[in-house]
C-alpha positions as CSV (number, residue, x, y, z in Angstrom):
1,M,-17.8,-44.6,34.6
2,V,-21.1,-46.1,33.4
3,G,-23.6,-44.0,31.3
4,S,-27.4,-44.4,31.9
5,A,-27.4,-46.9,29.1
6,G,-25.0,-48.9,30.6
7,T,-22.3,-47.9,28.3
8,Q,-19.0,-47.5,29.3
9,L,-18.1,-43.4,29.2
10,P,-14.5,-42.0,29.3
11,S,-13.4,-41.4,32.8
12,K,-11.9,-38.0,31.6
13,P,-12.3,-36.1,28.5
14,P,-9.8,-36.4,25.6
15,R,-6.9,-33.9,25.5
16,Q,-7.2,-31.3,22.5
17,G,-5.4,-32.9,19.8
18,Q,-5.4,-36.1,20.8
19,G,-6.5,-38.8,18.3
20,Q,-6.6,-36.2,15.3
21,G,-3.7,-37.7,13.4
22,H,-1.1,-35.0,14.1
23,S,2.5,-36.2,13.8
24,P,5.9,-35.2,14.3
25,S,6.3,-34.1,10.5
26,Q,4.2,-30.9,11.0
27,G,6.8,-29.2,12.7
28,P,8.8,-28.3,9.7
29,V,5.6,-27.4,8.0
30,L,5.0,-25.0,11.1
31,A,8.5,-24.0,10.9
32,V,8.4,-22.9,7.4
33,V,4.9,-21.2,7.6
34,A,6.2,-19.0,10.6
35,L,9.4,-18.1,8.6
36,G,7.2,-17.2,5.5
37,G,5.0,-15.5,7.7
38,A,8.0,-13.2,9.0
39,I,9.4,-12.7,5.7
40,G,5.6,-11.6,4.5
41,A,5.1,-9.4,7.2
42,C,8.1,-7.4,7.1
43,A,7.6,-6.9,3.5
44,R,4.3,-5.5,4.2
45,Y,5.1,-3.4,6.8
46,G,8.4,-2.2,4.6
47,A,5.9,-1.1,2.1
48,G,3.7,0.9,4.6
49,L,6.7,2.7,5.9
50,I,7.5,3.7,2.3
51,W,4.2,4.6,1.0
52,P,2.1,5.7,4.1
53,T,-1.9,6.2,3.7
54,A,-3.0,9.7,5.2
55,A,-5.7,9.3,7.6
56,G,-9.1,9.6,5.7
57,H,-7.6,8.9,2.7
58,F,-8.0,6.0,0.5
59,P,-5.2,3.3,1.6
60,W,-3.7,2.7,-1.5
61,T,-0.5,0.9,0.0
62,T,-2.9,-1.8,1.3
63,F,-5.0,-2.0,-1.6
64,G,-2.1,-2.7,-3.7
65,I,-0.4,-5.3,-1.2
66,N,-3.6,-7.1,-1.4
67,V,-4.1,-7.0,-5.1
68,L,-0.5,-7.8,-5.7
69,G,-0.4,-10.6,-3.0
70,C,-3.5,-12.2,-5.1
71,A,-1.9,-12.2,-8.3
72,V,1.2,-13.5,-7.0
73,I,-0.7,-16.5,-5.6
74,G,-2.5,-16.9,-8.7
75,V,0.5,-17.6,-10.5
76,F,2.1,-19.5,-7.9
77,M,-0.6,-22.1,-7.3
78,V,-0.4,-22.7,-11.4
79,V,3.4,-23.4,-11.4
80,I,3.2,-25.7,-8.6
81,T,0.3,-27.5,-9.8
82,D,0.5,-27.3,-13.5
83,V,4.4,-27.2,-14.0
84,W,6.6,-27.9,-11.4
85,A,6.7,-30.6,-8.5
86,A,7.7,-28.6,-5.7
87,H,9.1,-29.8,-2.5
88,R,6.3,-30.4,0.0
89,L,7.4,-27.2,2.1
90,V,7.4,-24.8,-0.7
91,R,3.7,-24.3,-0.7
92,P,3.2,-23.9,2.9
93,F,6.4,-21.5,3.2
94,F,5.5,-19.5,0.2
95,G,1.6,-19.5,-0.2
96,T,0.7,-19.9,3.2
97,G,3.8,-18.4,5.0
98,V,5.2,-15.2,3.0
99,L,2.0,-14.4,0.9
100,G,-0.7,-15.0,4.1
101,G,2.1,-12.6,5.7
102,F,2.1,-10.4,3.1
103,T,-1.6,-9.7,2.2
104,T,-3.7,-8.3,5.1
105,F,-7.2,-8.6,5.0
106,S,-7.4,-7.7,8.9
107,T,-5.9,-4.3,8.4
108,Y,-8.0,-4.0,5.3
109,T,-10.8,-4.2,7.7
110,V,-9.2,-1.8,10.2
111,D,-8.7,0.6,7.2
112,I,-12.7,0.5,6.2
113,Q,-13.7,0.6,10.0
114,K,-11.3,3.8,10.4
115,L,-12.6,5.6,7.5
116,V,-16.1,5.3,8.3
117,D,-15.1,6.2,12.0
118,G,-13.6,9.4,10.6
119,G,-16.3,10.4,8.6
120,H,-15.3,9.0,5.1
121,A,-18.0,6.4,4.6
122,A,-18.0,6.8,0.9
123,T,-13.9,6.3,0.6
124,G,-14.6,2.9,2.9
125,L,-17.3,1.6,0.9
126,A,-15.4,2.2,-2.2
127,Y,-12.4,0.6,-0.6
128,L,-14.5,-2.4,0.6
129,A,-16.0,-2.9,-3.1
130,A,-12.9,-2.0,-4.8
131,T,-10.5,-4.6,-2.9
132,M,-12.6,-7.5,-3.1
133,V,-13.2,-7.0,-6.9
134,A,-9.4,-6.2,-7.8
135,A,-8.2,-9.1,-5.5
136,L,-10.6,-11.9,-7.1
137,A,-9.9,-10.4,-10.6
138,A,-6.3,-10.8,-10.1
139,V,-6.3,-13.9,-8.8
140,W,-8.2,-15.1,-11.6
141,L,-6.6,-13.1,-14.4
142,A,-2.9,-14.3,-13.1
143,A,-4.2,-18.1,-12.8
144,T,-5.6,-17.6,-16.5
145,S,-2.7,-15.7,-17.9
146,T,-0.1,-18.4,-16.4
147,R,-2.0,-21.3,-17.6
148,R,-1.9,-19.6,-21.3
149,V,1.7,-18.7,-21.3
150,I,2.5,-22.2,-20.2
151,G,0.2,-23.7,-23.1
152,W,2.0,-21.6,-25.3
153,R,5.3,-22.8,-24.4
154,R,4.4,-26.3,-24.5
155,R,3.5,-26.4,-28.1
């Protein structure tokens, strides 16, 4: 097919993913992310069963999961970048998979909506702010503390 300026146009649009540099080596990455995600999600689900949140109350379990997950990712990222030359599948398995499945910012937003819709707007807004502040503080504090511990051990 020829365009208006006399240029050759493709006869059909390229398939999705075509020419984007995908390689068969991505299969193991996908597999470890899926496995890690299943492990992390099961751990989160188990925590929700052990420590359920009553309707209208502050969702401490989800809050704790998200803050703990952020702290662990802070430690993990420092360890695999500054200390340990990890296998190429460790980061996608643990960082993206396990911790991605364990932390749950989607449940966080649903919890906020349920609190607001249930007439507990103050609790919902407190949860919204507290989670963001605590999660960011946790990752920063964990990463900073880990770097300091590593620095002390190297002296």
